C-alpha positions in Angstrom: 16.3 18.2 -9.5 18.4 17.1 -12.4 16.4 15.8 -15.4 18.8 12.9 -15.7 17.8 11.7 -12.2 14.1 11.9 -12.9 14.6 10.1 -16.2 16.5 7.3 -14.3 13.5 7.1 -11.9 11.0 6.8 -14.8 13.2 4.1 -16.4 13.5 2.2 -13.1 9.7 2.4 -12.7 9.1 0.8 -16.1 12.0 -1.6 -16.4 12.3 -2.9 -12.9 9.3 -1.7 -10.9 6.6 -2.8 -13.4 9.1 -4.9 -15.4 7.3 -4.2 -18.7 7.7 -7.1 -21.1 7.7 -7.0 -24.9 4.1 -7.1 -26.3 2.4 -6.0 -23.1 -0.2 -3.2 -22.8 0.7 -0.7 -20.1 -2.0 1.2 -18.2 -0.8 4.3 -16.4 -2.8 6.3 -14.0 -1.4 9.7 -13.5 -2.4 13.0 -11.7 -2.7 15.9 -14.2 -0.3 17.9 -12.0 2.5 15.5 -13.0 1.4 14.6 -16.5 4.9 15.1 -17.7 6.1 12.1 -15.7 3.3 10.0 -17.1 4.5 10.9 -20.6 8.1 10.0 -19.5 7.0 6.6 -18.3 5.0 6.0 -21.5 8.0 6.7 -23.6 10.1 4.3 -21.5 7.4 1.6 -21.8 7.5 1.8 -25.6 11.3 1.5 -25.5 10.8 -1.6 -23.4 8.7 -3.1 -26.1 5.2 -2.3 -25.0 2.4 -3.1 -27.5 0.5 0.0 -26.4 0.4 2.5 -23.6 -2.9 3.9 -22.2 -2.9 6.8 -19.7 -5.7 7.6 -17.4 -5.3 11.1 -16.0 -7.0 12.1 -12.8 -7.6 15.5 -11.2 -8.1 15.6 -7.5 -9.2 19.3 -7.6 -12.0 18.4 -10.0 -13.0 15.4 -7.9 -13.3 17.8 -4.9 -15.4 20.2 -6.9 -17.7 17.3 -7.9 -17.9 16.1 -4.3 -19.1 19.5 -3.2 -21.5 20.3 -6.0 -23.0 17.1 -7.5 -26.3 15.5 -6.6 -25.8 12.8 -3.9 -27.3 10.2 -6.2 -24.8 11.1 -8.9 -22.0 10.6 -6.5 -23.2 7.1 -5.8 -23.2 6.2 -9.5 -20.1 4.9 -11.3 -20.8 4.0 -14.9 -19.8 0.6 -16.3 -17.2 2.1 -18.6 -15.0 2.9 -15.6 -14.4 -0.7 -14.8 -14.3 -1.6 -18.5 -11.5 0.9 -19.0 -9.3 -1.6 -17.1 -10.9 -4.9 -17.8 -11.1 -4.5 -21.6 -7.3 -4.3 -21.6 -6.9 -7.2 -19.2 -9.1 -9.4 -21.3 -7.8 -8.1 -24.6 -4.8 -9.1 -26.8 -1.6 -9.9 -25.1 -1.0 -9.2 -21.4 -1.1 -6.0 -19.4 0.7 -4.2 -16.6 -0.3 -1.3 -14.5 1.7 1.7 -13.3 0.1 4.0 -10.7 1.7 7.4 -10.2 0.8 9.1 -6.9 1.2 12.8 -6.2 -1.8 13.5 -3.9 -2.3 16.4 -1.6 -2.7 14.6 1.8 -5.5 16.9 2.8 -7.2 17.5 -0.5 -10.6 16.9 0.8 -10.2 18.7 4.1 -13.4 20.7 4.8 -15.6 18.7 2.4 -18.6 17.0 4.0 -17.3 13.6 5.2 -20.4 11.8 3.9 -19.9 13.2 0.4 -16.2 12.1 0.4 -17.1 8.7 1.6 -19.9 8.2 -0.9 -17.8 9.2 -3.8 -14.7 7.2 -3.0 -16.6 4.1 -1.8 -18.7 4.0 -4.9 -15.5 3.9 -7.0 -13.9 1.2 -4.8 -17.0 -1.0 -5.1 -17.2 -0.4 -8.9 -13.6 -1.3 -9.4 -13.6 -4.3 -7.0 -13.2 -6.9 -9.8 -10.1 -5.1 -11.1 -8.6 -4.5 -7.6 -9.0 -8.2 -6.8 -7.1 -9.1 -10.0 -4.2 -6.8 -9.0 -4.2 -8.1 -5.4 -3.9 -11.6 -6.7 -0.9 -10.6 -8.9 -2.7 -11.6 -12.1 -1.1 -8.5 -13.6 2.2 -6.8 -12.9 1.7 -3.5 -11.1 3.9 -0.8 -9.6 3.0 2.3 -7.5 5.5 5.2 -7.4 5.2 8.8 -6.2 6.2 12.1 -7.7 6.3 15.5 -5.9 3.5 17.9 -6.5 3.5 21.3 -4.8 0.6 20.8 -2.2 2.1 17.5 -1.0 5.7 18.9 -0.9 4.6 21.9 1.1 2.7 19.7 3.6 5.9 17.6 4.1 8.2 20.6 4.2 6.0 23.3 5.8 7.3 26.8 5.5 9.3 26.2 2.4 8.7 27.9 -1.0 7.0 25.7 -3.6 10.3 25.2 -5.5 12.3 24.5 -2.4 9.7 22.0 -1.0 9.5 20.1 -4.3 13.3 19.9 -4.5 13.6 18.6 -1.0 10.8 16.0 -1.6 12.6 14.8 -4.7 15.7 14.3 -2.7 13.8 12.4 0.0 12.1 10.2 -2.6 15.3 9.3 -4.3 16.9 8.4 -1.0 13.9 6.3 0.1 13.8 4.5 -3.3 17.6 3.9 -3.6 17.7 6.1 -6.7 20.6 8.0 -5.3 22.8 5.0 -5.2 25.4 4.4 -8.0 23.5 1.3 -9.2 19.8 1.4 -8.0 18.9 -1.8 -9.8 21.7 -3.8 -8.1 20.8 -2.2 -4.7 17.2 -3.4 -5.2 18.3 -6.9 -6.2 20.4 -7.1 -3.0 17.5 -5.7 -1.0 15.2 -8.4 -2.4 17.7 -11.2 -1.7 18.0 -10.1 2.0 14.2 -9.9 2.3 13.9 -13.4 0.8 16.2 -14.9 3.4 13.8 -13.7 6.2 10.7 -14.6 4.3 12.0 -18.2 3.8 12.8 -18.4 7.5 9.4 -17.2 8.5 7.6 -19.4 6.1 9.4 -22.4 7.5 8.6 -21.7 11.2 5.0 -23.1 11.4 3.7 -19.9 13.1 0.4 -19.8 14.9 0.4 -16.1 15.7 2.6 -12.9 16.0 2.7 -11.1 19.3 3.3 -7.4 19.1 4.3 -5.4 22.3 5.1 -1.7 22.3 6.0 0.8 25.0 2.9 2.9 23.9 0.5 0.2 25.1 0.3 -2.0 22.1 -0.2 -5.7 23.2 -1.7 -7.5 20.2 -1.7 -11.2 19.2 -2.3 -11.7 15.5 -3.3 -15.2 14.6 -2.2 -16.1 11.0 -4.4 -17.4 8.3 -4.3 -21.1 7.4 -1.4 -21.9 4.9 -0.1 -18.3 5.3 2.8 -17.1 3.2 5.1 -14.2 4.0 6.0 -11.9 1.1 8.0 -8.8 0.6 9.9 -6.4 -1.7 9.7 -8.5 -4.9 6.5 -10.0 -6.2 5.8 -12.5 -9.0 2.8 -12.3 -11.3 0.8 -15.4 -12.1 2.5 -15.2 -15.5 5.8 -15.7 -13.8 7.2 -12.1 -14.2 8.9 -10.5 -11.2 8.0 -6.9 -10.3 8.1 -4.4 -7.5 4.6 -3.5 -6.5 5.6 -0.7 -4.2 8.6 1.6 -4.7 9.8 2.0 -1.9 9.3 -1.3 -0.1 10.8 -2.3 3.2 8.1 -4.6 4.5 7.7 -8.4 5.0 4.0 -9.1 5.3 1.5 -11.9 5.5 -2.2 -12.6 6.1 -3.8 -12.5 9.6 -6.7 -14.9 10.2 -9.7 -12.6 10.2 -11.2 -14.2 13.3 -8.0 -14.7 15.4 -6.8 -11.2 16.5 -6.9 -10.3 20.2 -5.7 -7.3 22.2 -5.0 -3.7 21.9 -3.0 -1.8 19.2 -2.1 1.9 19.0 -1.0 3.8 15.9 2.5 5.3 15.9 2.1 7.8 13.0 -0.7 9.9 11.4 -2.7 8.2 8.7 -4.2 9.8 5.5 -7.7 8.5 4.8 -9.9 9.9 2.1 -7.9 13.1 1.8 -7.9 13.8 5.6 -5.7 13.0 8.5 -6.4 10.5 11.3 -4.1 10.6 14.4 -3.7 8.7 17.6 -5.7 5.5 16.7 -6.5 2.9 19.4 -8.2 -0.3 18.5 -9.2 -3.3 20.7 -9.8 -6.6 19.1 -11.9 -9.6 20.2 -12.1 -12.8 18.0 -10.6 -10.9 15.1 -13.0 -7.9 15.2 -12.1 -4.4 16.2 -14.8 -4.0 18.8 -13.6 -0.6 20.0 -11.9 2.0 17.9 -11.0 5.7 18.7 -8.8 8.4 17.5 -7.3 11.6 19.0 -7.9 13.4 15.8 -10.3 12.4 12.9 -12.5 10.2 15.0 -15.5 10.7 12.8 -13.4 9.8 9.7 -12.2 6.6 11.5 -15.8 5.6 12.3 -16.7 6.1 8.7 -13.8 3.8 7.6 -14.9 1.1 10.1 -18.5 1.3 8.6 -17.4 0.6 5.1 -18.5 -3.0 5.4 -18.2 -5.9 7.9 -14.7 -6.7 6.7 -13.5 -3.2 7.5 -13.2 -4.1 11.3 -11.0 -7.1 10.6 -7.4 -7.2 9.5 -6.2 -8.2 6.0 -2.4 -7.7 6.5 0.3 -7.7 9.1 3.6 -6.2 7.9 7.0 -6.1 9.6 9.3 -3.2 9.0 12.5 -2.4 11.0 12.9 0.9 12.7 16.2 1.3 10.8 14.4 1.4 7.4 15.7 4.3 5.2 12.3 6.0 5.5 12.3 5.9 9.3 15.9 7.0 9.5 15.1 10.1 7.3 13.0 11.4 10.1 10.5 12.7 7.5 6.7 12.2 7.9 5.6 11.9 4.2 1.9 12.0 4.8 1.8 9.3 2.1 1.1 5.7 2.9 3.4 4.4 0.2 6.3 5.9 2.2 5.0 6.0 5.8 4.0 2.3 5.8 7.7 1.5 5.0 8.8 3.4 8.1 7.1 1.2 10.7 5.4 -2.1 11.2 1.8 -1.8 10.2 -1.6 -3.6 10.1 -4.2 -3.2 7.4 -7.9 -3.0 8.1 -9.8 -4.6 5.3 -9.1 -6.9 2.4 -6.1 -9.3 2.4 -3.9 -10.4 -0.5 -4.6 -13.9 -1.9 -0.9 -14.2 -2.6 -0.3 -14.4 1.2 -2.1 -17.8 1.2 -0.4 -20.8 -0.4 -1.9 -21.1 -4.0 -4.3 -18.3 -3.0 -4.1 -16.6 -6.4 -5.9 -19.6 -7.9 -8.5 -20.1 -5.1 -12.2 -19.0 -5.4 -13.3 -16.6 -2.8 -15.1 -19.2 -0.6 -11.8 -21.1 -0.2 -9.9 -18.0 0.7 -12.6 -17.2 3.3 -12.2 -20.7 4.7 -8.5 -20.1 5.1 -9.2 -16.9 7.1 -8.4 -14.3 4.5 -10.4 -11.1 5.1 -12.5 -9.5 2.4 -13.6 -5.8 2.3 -13.9 -2.9 -0.1 -11.1 -1.2 1.8 -7.4 -1.9 2.5 -6.1 0.8 4.9 -2.6 0.5 6.3 -2.2 1.8 9.9 1.4 2.3 11.2 1.9 0.7 14.6 5.6 0.0 14.9 7.9 1.9 17.3 11.6 1.9 17.9 11.0 -0.1 21.1 8.6 -2.7 19.7 9.2 -6.4 20.4 7.6 -9.1 18.2 7.5 -12.8 18.9 6.5 -15.6 16.6 4.3 -18.0 18.6 4.7 -21.4 17.1 2.0 -24.0 16.9 4.2 -26.2 19.1 4.1 -23.7 21.9 7.5 -22.1 21.5 8.0 -18.3 21.3 10.7 -17.2 18.8 12.0 -13.6 18.9 11.4 -11.8 15.6 11.9 -8.2 16.5 13.7 -6.7 19.5 13.6 -2.9 20.1 12.2 -2.4 16.6 14.8 -4.4 14.8 15.0 -7.9 13.2 16.7 -10.6 15.2 16.0 -13.4 12.7 
């Protein structure tokens, strides 16, 4: 892949994705496999006027080695400095922004004892919960992007050499993120405007529930939280700065009411959870809770996910994505939720976003609970949309308004 294209991607990530402002501190998390891209983003951040740039490198191979060899009690322990490595900058001079670079092997933990994987990753999620809640409330700008690494590329393009697989994955990423267009920034601005038209329409409809029906057996009514808000593509921080949380992003999403989901839903794509694959998920909901869950592959892993806490069996997000999205049209299964969730409508088990409740970013937890927003240590997006899916908005006045027909927007 041409260096100029990758430099354009790094510049876009910093300037439009995270939208780094003069005087901000930038925290970058980056796999060591693609440390060079972290450095490229750091250089761009300084050019954008960053006060400072701090990079947290991570090593999945080393994490796996620790999972397999460390004492169980050690795996349960996360030292206070881990949370402080984020919060000290959030609470320090100036404001901060986060860039997360993803290049994970989808099956990095395959073969590792599932309990050891769960203990390790859950301990970190619990320890970082205060920071995660700040990000989910848009109290900081944040942007997640992906960069090819050999294990991931060869999972997506099986049978290819390392170099060929990485090259193909770069091409797929650039298409999915509009980096291959003559003016990516203008393309994203147009995309955000189009999404905003639908968001405004949905927010003005006084919706009680969304009804999803698919040819695969999905028949699910998702009641919406009180004072719900739809969001999508472009976000705005509590400091008033716009940013792109996910690159790519094709979804328009909102908050289900944690106690008002009924029916059956079936997954339409494999899902990567804790470095392993889960396929063929079926869930049946009663009064908002998934009372029955199963999977054709990875059932033990799914059970583990459902046991994370009480909120793990309730929904925190419902997202609408047309079957004509660039990711779906590519025909590529990325084995990466950042991309695959933008190929199909999806639901998320676990925590909801306060920003999907009117004035939710400023609400204490008990008020968000009263509105119906779910809380959990997990947020796991499961793709459920199909090219034949129909979705209706069931209004509080009793009318059913078509939203999707055969997988496409009709609003």
